[in-house]
C-alpha positions in Angstrom: 61.8 -58.9 45.9 58.8 -59.4 43.7 58.2 -56.0 42.0 55.1 -57.3 40.2 53.1 -57.1 43.4 51.3 -53.9 44.3 50.2 -53.3 47.9 48.0 -50.6 49.5 48.9 -48.8 52.7 46.1 -50.3 54.5 46.4 -54.0 55.3 49.0 -54.6 52.6 46.2 -56.1 50.5 47.1 -57.1 46.9 45.4 -55.1 44.2 44.2 -57.1 41.2 44.3 -55.5 37.8 42.7 -56.8 34.6 44.9 -57.3 31.5 43.1 -54.4 29.9 43.8 -52.0 32.8 47.4 -53.2 33.0 47.9 -52.6 29.3 46.4 -49.0 29.6 48.6 -48.3 32.6 51.7 -49.4 30.7 50.8 -47.3 27.7 50.2 -44.3 30.0 53.6 -44.8 31.6 55.2 -44.9 28.2 53.6 -41.6 27.2 50.7 -43.1 25.2 47.1 -42.1 25.8 44.0 -43.4 23.9 42.2 -40.5 22.3 38.4 -40.6 22.9 35.5 -38.8 21.4 35.3 -36.8 24.7 38.9 -35.5 24.1 37.9 -34.4 20.6 34.8 -32.6 21.9 36.9 -30.9 24.6 39.5 -29.7 22.1 36.9 -28.5 19.7 34.7 -26.8 22.4 31.6 -28.7 21.4 29.5 -31.6 22.8 30.3 -35.3 22.1 27.0 -35.4 20.2 28.2 -32.8 17.7 31.4 -34.8 17.3 29.3 -37.9 16.5 27.3 -36.0 13.9 30.4 -34.8 12.2 32.2 -38.1 12.1 29.1 -40.0 10.9 28.0 -37.2 8.6 24.4 -38.0 9.4 23.2 -34.6 10.7 23.6 -31.0 9.8 26.3 -29.2 11.7 27.2 -25.6 11.0 30.4 -24.9 9.1 32.4 -23.4 12.0 31.7 -26.3 14.4 32.4 -28.9 11.7 35.8 -27.3 10.9 36.7 -27.2 14.6 35.8 -30.9 15.1 37.8 -32.0 12.0 40.7 -29.9 13.1 40.6 -31.5 16.6 40.4 -35.0 15.0 43.5 -34.3 12.9 45.4 -32.6 15.8 44.8 -35.4 18.3 45.0 -38.2 15.8 41.6 -39.6 16.8 40.7 -43.0 15.3 37.1 -44.3 15.7 36.7 -47.7 17.4 35.7 -50.0 14.6 34.5 -52.8 16.9 32.2 -50.4 18.7 30.9 -49.1 15.4 30.1 -52.7 14.4 28.2 -53.3 17.6 26.1 -50.2 16.8 25.4 -51.5 13.3 27.5 -48.8 11.5 29.7 -49.4 8.5 33.3 -50.6 9.1 34.4 -49.8 5.5 35.9 -53.3 5.4 35.7 -55.8 2.6 36.8 -59.4 2.7 38.3 -61.1 -0.4 37.9 -64.9 -0.6 40.1 -66.8 -3.0 41.3 -70.4 -3.6 45.0 -69.4 -3.9 46.5 -66.4 -2.2 50.3 -66.8 -2.5 51.1 -66.5 -6.2 52.4 -63.5 -8.2 49.2 -63.3 -10.4 47.0 -63.1 -7.3 49.3 -60.6 -5.6 49.0 -58.2 -8.6 45.2 -58.6 -8.7 44.9 -57.9 -5.0 47.3 -55.0 -5.1 45.2 -53.2 -7.7 42.0 -53.8 -5.9 43.5 -52.7 -2.6 44.7 -49.4 -4.1 41.3 -48.7 -5.5 39.5 -49.6 -2.3 41.8 -47.5 -0.2 41.1 -44.5 -2.4 37.4 -44.9 -1.7 38.0 -45.3 2.1 37.8 -49.1 2.4 40.2 -51.7 3.6 40.5 -55.2 2.1 41.2 -58.3 4.1 42.4 -61.5 2.3 41.0 -64.8 3.3 41.7 -68.3 1.8 38.5 -70.2 0.9 37.5 -72.8 3.5 34.1 -73.7 2.1 32.5 -74.6 5.4 29.3 -73.5 7.3 31.4 -72.1 10.2 33.5 -70.1 7.8 30.4 -68.4 6.2 28.9 -67.8 9.7 32.1 -66.1 10.8 32.0 -63.8 7.8 28.4 -62.9 8.4 29.0 -62.3 12.2 31.9 -59.9 11.5 29.6 -57.5 9.5 31.9 -56.9 6.6 30.7 -54.2 4.2 31.2 -56.5 1.2 32.6 -59.8 0.0 34.6 -60.4 -3.2 34.9 -64.1 -4.3 37.4 -65.5 -6.7 36.9 -69.3 -6.5 35.9 -72.3 -8.5 35.0 -74.3 -5.5 33.2 -72.0 -3.0 29.7 -73.4 -2.7 26.9 -71.4 -4.4 24.7 -72.3 -1.4 27.1 -70.4 0.8 27.2 -67.4 -1.7 23.4 -67.2 -1.4 23.7 -67.3 2.4 25.9 -64.2 2.3 23.6 -62.5 -0.1 20.6 -63.4 2.0 22.4 -61.9 5.1 22.4 -58.5 3.3 26.1 -58.5 2.5 27.0 -57.1 -1.0 28.7 -59.8 -3.0 30.9 -59.5 -6.1 31.8 -62.7 -8.0 34.8 -62.9 -10.3 33.4 -65.3 -12.9 35.8 -68.2 -12.7 32.8 -70.4 -13.5 29.1 -70.2 -14.5 27.2 -68.0 -12.0 24.1 -67.4 -14.2 21.9 -69.1 -11.5 23.2 -66.8 -8.7 21.0 -63.7 -8.4 21.5 -60.4 -6.6 25.3 -60.4 -6.9 27.7 -58.2 -8.8 29.7 -60.2 -11.4 33.0 -59.5 -13.1 32.9 -61.4 -16.5 36.0 -63.2 -17.8 34.8 -62.8 -21.4 34.3 -66.4 -22.2 30.5 -66.3 -22.0 30.2 -63.3 -24.4 30.4 -65.5 -27.5 26.7 -66.1 -27.7 25.9 -62.4 -27.8 28.5 -62.0 -30.6 26.7 -64.6 -32.8 23.5 -62.8 -32.2 25.0 -59.5 -33.3 26.3 -61.1 -36.5 22.8 -62.4 -37.3 21.3 -59.0 -36.6 23.6 -57.5 -39.3 23.2 -60.3 -41.7 21.5 -58.2 -44.5 24.5 -55.9 -44.6 27.0 -58.8 -44.6 25.2 -60.5 -47.5 25.0 -57.2 -49.5 28.8 -56.9 -49.2 29.3 -60.5 -50.3 27.0 -60.1 -53.3 29.1 -57.0 -54.4 32.4 -58.7 -53.9 31.4 -62.0 -55.7 29.6 -60.3 -58.6 32.7 -61.2 -60.6 34.4 -64.6 -60.7 37.9 -65.3 -59.2 40.6 -67.8 -60.2 41.4 -68.5 -56.6 40.9 -67.4 -53.0 43.6 -67.0 -50.3 42.6 -66.9 -46.7 45.4 -65.4 -44.5 46.1 -64.4 -41.0 48.7 -64.5 -38.1 48.6 -66.8 -35.1 45.0 -67.6 -34.1 43.8 -65.9 -37.2 45.9 -68.3 -39.4 44.3 -71.3 -37.7 40.9 -69.6 -38.4 42.1 -69.2 -42.1 42.7 -73.0 -42.2 39.1 -73.7 -41.2 37.7 -70.9 -43.4 39.5 -72.2 -46.5 38.1 -75.7 -45.8 34.6 -74.4 -45.4 34.9 -72.6 -48.7 36.2 -75.6 -50.6 33.4 -77.8 -49.2 30.7 -75.6 -50.7 32.3 -73.8 -53.7 34.3 -74.8 -56.8 36.8 -72.0 -56.8 40.1 -73.2 -55.4 41.1 -71.8 -51.9 44.1 -72.1 -49.7 45.2 -70.9 -46.2 48.6 -69.1 -46.0 50.2 -67.2 -43.2 50.6 -63.5 -43.7 54.4 -63.8 -43.5 54.4 -66.1 -46.6 52.4 -63.6 -48.6 54.8 -60.8 -47.4 58.0 -62.7 -48.6 56.8 -65.0 -51.3 53.5 -63.7 -52.8 54.4 -65.0 -56.3 54.4 -68.6 -55.0 50.7 -68.4 -54.1 49.1 -65.8 -56.4 49.0 -67.6 -59.8 45.7 -66.6 -61.4 44.6 -63.4 -63.2 42.0 -62.6 -60.5 42.8 -63.5 -56.9 40.8 -62.6 -53.9 42.8 -62.4 -50.7 40.8 -62.5 -47.4 42.9 -61.3 -44.4 41.4 -62.4 -41.1 42.2 -60.1 -38.2 40.9 -59.0 -34.8 43.0 -55.8 -34.9 43.7 -53.8 -38.0 47.1 -52.6 -36.6 48.9 -56.0 -36.8 52.1 -55.2 -38.8 52.4 -58.5 -40.7 48.8 -58.3 -41.9 49.2 -54.7 -43.2 52.5 -55.3 -44.8 51.3 -58.6 -46.5 48.2 -56.8 -47.9 50.4 -53.9 -49.1 52.6 -56.4 -50.9 49.9 -58.4 -52.6 48.1 -55.3 -53.8 51.2 -54.6 -55.9 50.3 -57.6 -58.0 47.8 -57.0 -60.8 44.4 -58.7 -60.4 44.5 -58.9 -56.6 41.7 -57.5 -54.5 40.8 -58.1 -50.9 37.9 -58.8 -48.5 38.7 -58.6 -44.8 37.0 -60.9 -42.3 37.4 -58.7 -39.2 36.4 -57.4 -35.8 37.8 -53.9 -36.6 36.2 -51.5 -39.0 39.6 -49.8 -39.6 40.4 -52.8 -41.7 38.8 -50.7 -44.5 42.0 -48.6 -44.6 43.9 -51.3 -46.5 41.1 -53.5 -48.0 38.6 -52.8 -50.7 35.9 -54.5 -48.7 35.3 -56.1 -45.3 32.6 -58.0 -43.4 32.5 -57.2 -39.7 31.8 -59.2 -36.5 30.3 -56.5 -34.2 30.3 -56.6 -30.4 33.5 -58.6 -30.2 35.8 -56.0 -28.5 38.1 -57.8 -26.0 40.3 -56.4 -23.3 42.1 -59.7 -23.1 45.2 -60.4 -25.0 43.7 -63.8 -25.8 41.3 -64.2 -28.7 38.2 -66.0 -27.6 34.9 -64.7 -28.8 36.6 -62.8 -31.7 37.8 -66.3 -32.9 34.5 -68.0 -32.8 32.7 -64.9 -34.2 35.0 -64.8 -37.3 34.6 -68.5 -37.9 30.8 -67.8 -37.9 31.4 -65.1 -40.5 33.4 -67.6 -42.6 30.6 -70.1 -42.4 28.1 -67.4 -43.6 30.5 -66.4 -46.4 30.8 -69.9 -47.8 27.2 -70.7 -47.5 25.8 -67.5 -49.0 28.1 -67.4 -51.9 27.4 -71.0 -52.8 23.6 -70.4 -52.5 23.0 -72.5 -49.4 20.7 -70.1 -47.6 18.9 -73.0 -45.9 22.1 -73.7 -44.0 22.3 -70.2 -42.7 18.6 -70.2 -41.8 19.1 -73.4 -39.8 21.6 -71.5 -37.7 19.2 -68.8 -36.5 19.2 -70.5 -33.1 23.0 -70.4 -32.9 23.1 -68.0 -30.0 20.8 -70.3 -27.9 22.8 -73.4 -28.8 26.1 -71.5 -28.0 24.8 -70.4 -24.6 24.0 -74.0 -23.7 27.3 -75.4 -25.0 29.3 -72.7 -23.2 27.9 -73.9 -19.9 28.5 -77.5 -20.8 32.1 -76.9 -21.9 32.8 -74.8 -18.8 31.6 -77.7 -16.5 33.4 -80.3 -18.4 36.8 -78.5 -18.5 36.6 -77.7 -14.8 35.9 -81.4 -14.1 38.7 -82.7 -16.3 41.4 -80.4 -14.7 40.0 -81.2 -11.2 40.2 -84.9 -11.7 43.5 -84.9 -13.6 45.6 -82.2 -12.1 48.8 -84.3 -13.0 48.2 -83.9 -16.8 51.2 -82.3 -18.5 50.7 -82.9 -22.2 47.5 -81.7 -23.9 46.7 -83.0 -27.4 43.9 -81.9 -29.7 42.9 -83.9 -32.8 40.5 -83.1 -35.6 39.9 -83.6 -39.3 38.2 -81.4 -42.0 36.8 -78.1 -40.7 38.0 -79.1 -37.2 41.7 -79.3 -38.0 42.1 -75.5 -37.8 40.0 -75.5 -34.7 42.2 -78.1 -33.2 45.2 -75.9 -33.8 43.4 -73.1 -32.0 42.5 -75.3 -29.0 46.2 -76.2 -28.8 47.1 -72.6 -29.0 44.6 -71.6 -26.2 46.0 -74.2 -23.8 49.6 -73.1 -24.7 49.1 -69.4 -24.3 46.5 -69.2 -21.6 47.9 -72.0 -19.4 51.6 -72.0 -20.5 51.0 -75.7 -21.1 52.7 -78.2 -23.4 50.1 -78.7 -26.0 50.0 -80.1 -29.6 47.5 -80.5 -32.4 47.3 -82.9 -35.3 45.0 -84.3 -38.0 43.4 -87.1 -36.1 44.7 -89.9 -38.3 48.2 -88.4 -38.4 48.7 -88.8 -34.7 49.6 -92.5 -35.0 52.5 -91.6 -37.3 55.1 -90.9 -34.5 53.5 -88.4 -32.0 51.6 -91.1 -30.1 54.9 -92.4 -28.7 54.5 -89.6 -26.1 51.2 -90.8 -24.7 51.2 -91.9 -21.1 49.0 -91.6 -18.0 49.7 -87.8 -17.9 48.5 -87.2 -21.4 45.1 -85.7 -22.1 43.7 -86.1 -25.6 40.8 -84.0 -26.9 39.0 -85.2 -30.0 36.9 -83.0 -32.2 34.8 -85.6 -34.1 32.4 -85.1 -36.9 29.8 -87.3 -38.6 32.3 -88.5 -41.3 35.0 -89.7 -38.9 33.2 -91.6 -36.1 34.6 -95.1 -36.8 38.2 -94.1 -37.1 37.9 -91.7 -34.2 36.5 -94.4 -32.0 39.4 -96.8 -32.8 42.0 -94.1 -32.3 40.6 -93.1 -28.9 40.5 -96.7 -27.7 44.1 -97.2 -28.7 45.2 -94.0 -26.9 43.4 -95.0 -23.8 45.1 -98.4 -23.8 48.4 -96.5 -23.7 47.2 -94.8 -20.4 46.0 -91.5 -22.0 42.9 -89.6 -20.7 40.5 -89.1 -23.6 37.7 -86.7 -24.3 35.5 -86.3 -27.4 33.1 -83.6 -28.7 30.8 -84.3 -31.6 27.3 -85.4 -32.6 28.0 -89.1 -31.8 30.5 -89.0 -28.9 27.9 -90.0 -26.3 27.8 -93.4 -28.1 31.5 -93.8 -28.9 33.9 -96.2 -27.3 37.3 -95.2 -26.0 36.2 -91.9 -24.3 36.6 -91.0 -20.6 34.7 -87.9 -21.2 32.1 -87.0 -23.9 30.1 -83.9 -24.8 27.5 -84.2 -27.5 27.1 -81.3 -29.9 23.8 -80.3 -31.6 22.8 -83.0 -34.1 21.0 -80.4 -36.2 24.4 -78.9 -37.2 26.7 -80.5 -39.7 30.5 -80.2 -39.5 30.3 -77.0 -41.6 27.8 -75.4 -39.3 29.2 -76.5 -36.0 32.8 -75.3 -36.6 32.4 -72.0 -34.7 31.2 -73.9 -31.6 33.9 -76.6 -31.4 36.7 -74.3 -30.2 34.8 -73.3 -27.0 36.2 -76.4 -25.1 39.8 -75.4 -25.9 39.2 -71.9 -24.5 37.8 -73.3 -21.2 40.6 -75.9 -20.9 43.1 -73.2 -21.4 41.3 -71.1 -18.7 41.2 -73.8 -16.1 44.8 -74.8 -16.7 45.7 -71.2 -16.0 43.7 -71.3 -12.8 45.4 -74.4 -11.7 48.8 -72.7 -12.2 47.4 -69.3 -11.1 48.5 -67.6 -14.3 46.7 -64.5 -15.6 44.9 -66.0 -18.6 44.1 -62.6 -20.0 47.7 -61.4 -20.1 50.1 -64.2 -20.8 53.8 -63.5 -20.6 55.5 -62.0 -23.7 52.2 -61.6 -25.6 50.1 -58.6 -26.7 46.8 -58.1 -28.5 48.5 -57.3 -31.8 52.1 -57.7 -33.0 53.3 -54.2 -34.0 56.8 -54.3 -35.5 59.0 -51.2 -35.7 
């Protein structure tokens, strides 16, 4: 017998039921009943209109009735019909998050934190992988989401503007340059803050120069620039900048060397030690400075982003507006190189070189966008690259080391750095079609740089050059021209930007949190 048939007493006629009615009937048989607004009104002893006013919170309802309605809602377990609310143009408290990759650990952590916060505010977040099509965008608009969060390097800006035009609030996680997208919220990744940091230094230039005049009112037998990690690479560039413009000898030494072997480096009667640090709490820096201050004739001038450096130095010059939440040093690095440039130029009497850098923030803003676009293109066109090499001479050697460091710590990538001409002496044996070589070229090294890059490209390597003449150089697959108005000594603070963006896009390719690399912290504090 077919028990799925249902016959009436009259004429044994089959009764047809819609799927919806059949589902409701089954739920009723199982003891389930859909609670409606009418049920809430009946339980609270009020009209359905009063229930609507209370739930939408859009009319005054006296306290007693409001309490009765809310009590009935809780007792009956009433849930508003979100689809019906959407048809009536009411808020769904629903946000969609669009991303390029949605299955990795980093993304899961990001989404988890956002979901907790949204839920506390009464919102739900739905995750959606970027499809970057017109149908996809129309689907989002038609569903009347209360907001859209976008974390993507490929989602069309045209589609973003369509969402904004449709009246949907949009928040952009700045994985790329969104300066030309208006009326959207933006979460900055920090890489574009460098231009403002340069401007802040120029605004405080009189105070910086006053401090320098006081410190250098007496002669020194030697200068020692010191730091840890990124700050040591900065010290390498700073010592070169000093030697290029001043007669007093200067060297770059890691803080650990000064801590253990200060007598090997401090030889003169009057030595100025210049610790370079983002955070004043780094243990090695403080211990090294305590150690060298035990030696007669030693004084110190900190190049820093932290005014607390005054606690263990006689003097300091400060890069203001460089506070970073990220573990990674980006604008703090470029800002302190800018300070080192000013130091060397002012003490040597080359004020004209400083004056020529008054437009530094404008040039930096332009170069930031160009480096961003170039780095994204390189990683998009060469996703197979697994060895990243940075080459540079003179002031750019220390910057090359820092580019290497950024790709290593931000992207957990195999990266190396060398003096350009040294690369032929062994390391070039590793070059193949999966090798990317970044050249930081200056006006004195063009011919040899050109020959080197041609040779590396003949081995299969992918080559990229930054410098004043790279647009005319042979042997480059990618080239970015730096401002001709700046010499090697003036451009040093700008040359590291490309390494920061390359590290960032490598991290995106691997879906690694570039702000919090594994095993690292903002400052190394030893117990």
